[in-house]
DRENVO-150999 format. One record per residue (C-alpha): x, y, z; residue number from 1; residue in three letters. Coordinates in steps of 0.2 Angstrom, whole numbers, always signed. Each point is the difference from the previous one (the first is absolute). Layout:
{{X Y Z} NUM "Ala"}
...
//
This chain:
{{+0 +0 +0} 1 "Met"}
{{+14 +12 +4} 2 "Ile"}
{{+9 -4 -16} 3 "Leu"}
{{-16 +3 -10} 4 "Lys"}
{{-3 +17 +8} 5 "Thr"}
{{+18 +5 -4} 6 "Lys"}
{{-2 -4 -18} 7 "Ile"}
{{-16 +9 -1} 8 "Thr"}
{{+8 +15 +8} 9 "Leu"}
{{+14 -1 -12} 10 "Ala"}
{{-11 -1 -15} 11 "Leu"}
{{-10 +15 +6} 12 "Ala"}
{{+15 +10 +2} 13 "Leu"}
{{+6 -4 -18} 14 "Met"}
{{-17 +4 -8} 15 "Val"}
{{-4 +16 +10} 16 "Ser"}
{{+8 +15 -7} 17 "Pro"}
{{+12 +9 +12} 18 "Val"}
{{-9 +16 +6} 19 "Met"}
{{+8 +14 +10} 20 "Ser"}
{{-6 +18 +3} 21 "Ser"}
{{+4 +15 +10} 22 "Phe"}
{{-7 +18 +3} 23 "Ala"}
{{+7 +16 +5} 24 "Thr"}
{{-10 +15 +7} 25 "Thr"}
{{+4 +18 +1} 26 "Phe"}
{{-11 +13 +10} 27 "Thr"}
{{+0 +18 +4} 28 "Lys"}
{{-13 +12 +8} 29 "Glu"}
{{-3 +18 -1} 30 "Phe"}
{{-13 +12 +7} 31 "Glu"}
{{-11 +12 -9} 32 "Arg"}
{{-16 +10 +5} 33 "Ser"}
{{-11 -15 -6} 34 "Asp"}
{{+9 -12 +11} 35 "Gly"}
{{+15 -12 +1} 36 "Ile"}
{{+5 -7 -17} 37 "His"}
{{+7 -17 -1} 38 "Lys"}
{{+11 -5 -15} 39 "Val"}
{{+4 -19 -3} 40 "Lys"}
{{+11 -8 -13} 41 "Ile"}
{{+1 -19 -1} 42 "Asp"}
{{+11 -10 -12} 43 "Ile"}
{{-4 -18 -1} 44 "Tyr"}
{{+10 -14 -10} 45 "Glu"}
{{-4 -18 -2} 46 "Glu"}
{{+10 -13 -9} 47 "Ser"}
{{-5 -17 -6} 48 "Asn"}
{{+9 -13 -10} 49 "Ala"}
{{+1 +9 -17} 50 "Asp"}
{{-5 +18 +2} 51 "Thr"}
{{-1 +15 +12} 52 "Lys"}
{{-13 +13 +4} 53 "Asn"}
{{+1 +16 +9} 54 "Ser"}
{{-12 +14 +4} 55 "Lys"}
{{+1 +17 +8} 56 "Ile"}
{{-15 +9 +8} 57 "Thr"}
{{+0 +17 +7} 58 "Ala"}
{{-14 +10 +8} 59 "Ser"}
{{-4 +15 +11} 60 "Glu"}
{{-15 -1 +12} 61 "Tyr"}
{{-7 +14 +12} 62 "Val"}
{{-13 -6 +12} 63 "Lys"}
{{-2 -17 -9} 64 "Asp"}
{{-4 +10 -16} 65 "Lys"}
{{+11 -4 -15} 66 "Lys"}
{{+8 +15 -8} 67 "Val"}
{{+9 -9 -14} 68 "Trp"}
{{+8 -17 -4} 69 "Ser"}
{{+12 -7 -12} 70 "Leu"}
{{+3 -18 -5} 71 "Val"}
{{+14 -7 -12} 72 "Asp"}
{{+5 -17 -4} 73 "Tyr"}
{{+14 -11 -8} 74 "Val"}
{{-8 -17 -4} 75 "Asn"}
{{+6 -17 -7} 76 "Lys"}
{{+18 +6 +0} 77 "Cys"}
{{+12 -15 -5} 78 "Pro"}
{{+15 +10 +5} 79 "Leu"}
{{+3 +11 +15} 80 "Asp"}
{{-12 +14 +6} 81 "Ile"}
{{+7 +17 +4} 82 "Asn"}
{{-13 +9 +11} 83 "Met"}
{{+6 +10 +14} 84 "Ala"}
{{-4 +17 +8} 85 "Leu"}
{{+14 +11 -3} 86 "Ile"}
{{+9 +5 +16} 87 "Lys"}
{{-5 +17 +7} 88 "Asp"}
{{-12 +3 -13} 89 "Ser"}
{{-16 -2 +11} 90 "Phe"}
{{-3 +17 +7} 91 "Glu"}
{{-14 +12 +5} 92 "Ile"}
{{+4 +18 -5} 93 "Lys"}
{{-8 +16 -3} 94 "Lys"}
{{+5 +5 -17} 95 "Ile"}
{{-13 +13 -5} 96 "Asn"}
{{-3 +7 +17} 97 "Gly"}
{{-17 -6 +3} 98 "Ser"}
{{-2 -19 -1} 99 "Phe"}
{{+12 -13 +6} 100 "Asp"}
{{+6 -11 -15} 101 "Ala"}
{{+3 -18 +2} 102 "Val"}
{{+16 -5 -11} 103 "Leu"}
{{+8 -17 -3} 104 "Phe"}
{{+9 -9 -14} 105 "Ser"}
{{+3 -18 -4} 106 "Tyr"}
{{+8 -11 -13} 107 "Thr"}
{{-10 -13 -9} 108 "Ile"}
{{+5 -13 -13} 109 "Gly"}
{{+3 -18 -5} 110 "Cys"}
{{+19 -2 -3} 111 "Val"}
{{+13 -13 -3} 112 "Gly"}
{{+15 +9 +7} 113 "Gly"}
{{+6 +17 +3} 114 "Leu"}
{{-11 +9 -12} 115 "Asp"}
{{-8 +17 +3} 116 "Pro"}
{{-18 -1 +4} 117 "Val"}
{{-14 +13 +0} 118 "Thr"}
{{-1 +13 +14} 119 "Val"}
{{-17 +7 +5} 120 "Lys"}
{{+0 +16 +11} 121 "Tyr"}
{{-17 +5 +7} 122 "Phe"}
{{-7 +15 +9} 123 "Ala"}
{{-17 +1 +7} 124 "Tyr"}
{{-6 +17 +5} 125 "Glu"}
{{-17 +2 +7} 126 "Asn"}
{{-5 -17 -8} 127 "Gly"}
{{+7 +5 -18} 128 "Met"}
{{+13 -11 -8} 129 "Lys"}
{{+15 +7 -8} 130 "His"}
{{+13 -12 -8} 131 "Ser"}
{{+18 +1 -7} 132 "Leu"}
{{+5 -16 -9} 133 "Arg"}
{{+17 -6 -7} 134 "Gly"}
{{+13 -12 +1} 135 "Glu"}
{{+13 -5 +13} 136 "Glu"}
{{+18 +7 -1} 137 "Arg"}
{{+13 -12 +5} 138 "Met"}
{{+17 +6 +5} 139 "Val"}
{{+14 -14 +0} 140 "Thr"}
{{+18 +1 +3} 141 "Pro"}
{{+2 -1 -19} 142 "Asp"}
{{-12 +15 -3} 143 "Gly"}
{{-18 +4 -2} 144 "Val"}
{{-13 -11 -8} 145 "Ile"}
{{-15 +9 -6} 146 "Asp"}
{{-7 +6 -17} 147 "Asp"}
{{-1 +18 +6} 148 "Asn"}
{{-19 +0 -2} 149 "Val"}
{{-8 +15 +9} 150 "Lys"}
{{-14 -5 +12} 151 "Pro"}
{{-18 +4 -6} 152 "Val"}
{{-12 +10 +10} 153 "Pro"}
{{-19 -3 -1} 154 "Asp"}
{{-12 +15 -4} 155 "Ala"}
{{-4 +3 +19} 156 "Asn"}
{{+19 +2 +4} 157 "Leu"}
{{+3 +11 -15} 158 "Lys"}
{{-14 +12 +6} 159 "Asn"}
{{+7 +1 +18} 160 "Asn"}
{{+16 +10 -2} 161 "Val"}
{{+7 -1 +18} 162 "Leu"}
{{-3 -19 +1} 163 "Leu"}
{{+7 -3 -17} 164 "Phe"}
{{+16 +10 +5} 165 "Lys"}
{{+1 -9 +16} 166 "Tyr"}
{{-2 -18 -7} 167 "Met"}
{{+12 +3 -15} 168 "Thr"}
{{+13 +7 +12} 169 "Ser"}
{{-1 -16 +10} 170 "Asn"}
{{-1 -12 -16} 171 "Trp"}
{{+19 -4 +0} 172 "Asn"}
{{-1 -5 +19} 173 "Lys"}
{{-16 -10 -4} 174 "Ala"}
{{+6 -9 -15} 175 "Ser"}
{{+19 -3 +3} 176 "Thr"}
{{+7 -16 +6} 177 "Val"}
{{+18 -2 +5} 178 "Ile"}
{{+8 -17 -3} 179 "Leu"}
{{+16 -4 +8} 180 "Glu"}
//
């Protein structure tokens, strides 16, 4: 009976795909006249035998009312997923003087090595999304790997002069990776 159980368990392990997952959460709070605003960013990754999936969600709530939300995915990636919040990019800042802007940037891509991936830099100001999108710039001991492509702002960002200047001045910090 013990031998049969071991054989059944061994067959189940060989037939079942290997699954693993992990999640990372980042949070910030700030106070405005309408209450305490809570911002949460979650990055979730899972791997099975052949592919990987990753999802980022971000949202702002005040008094259990959703102000805005964002969801982005990389699905069925047979290689490696590069999805990470960029260090020090998650901030709450008054750019235009009246409303607090929530800013954050992250990398997203399915890559097979040290390839530059997409960088998305977002600002939410009073619930309105502003974005700057481009590609990662990699600095190696042998030089810089990039295609010198300028980031592309959306229409909301183009029309918000102060926020546009702030985000473009931070673009190099948000998009540069130094490899040693």
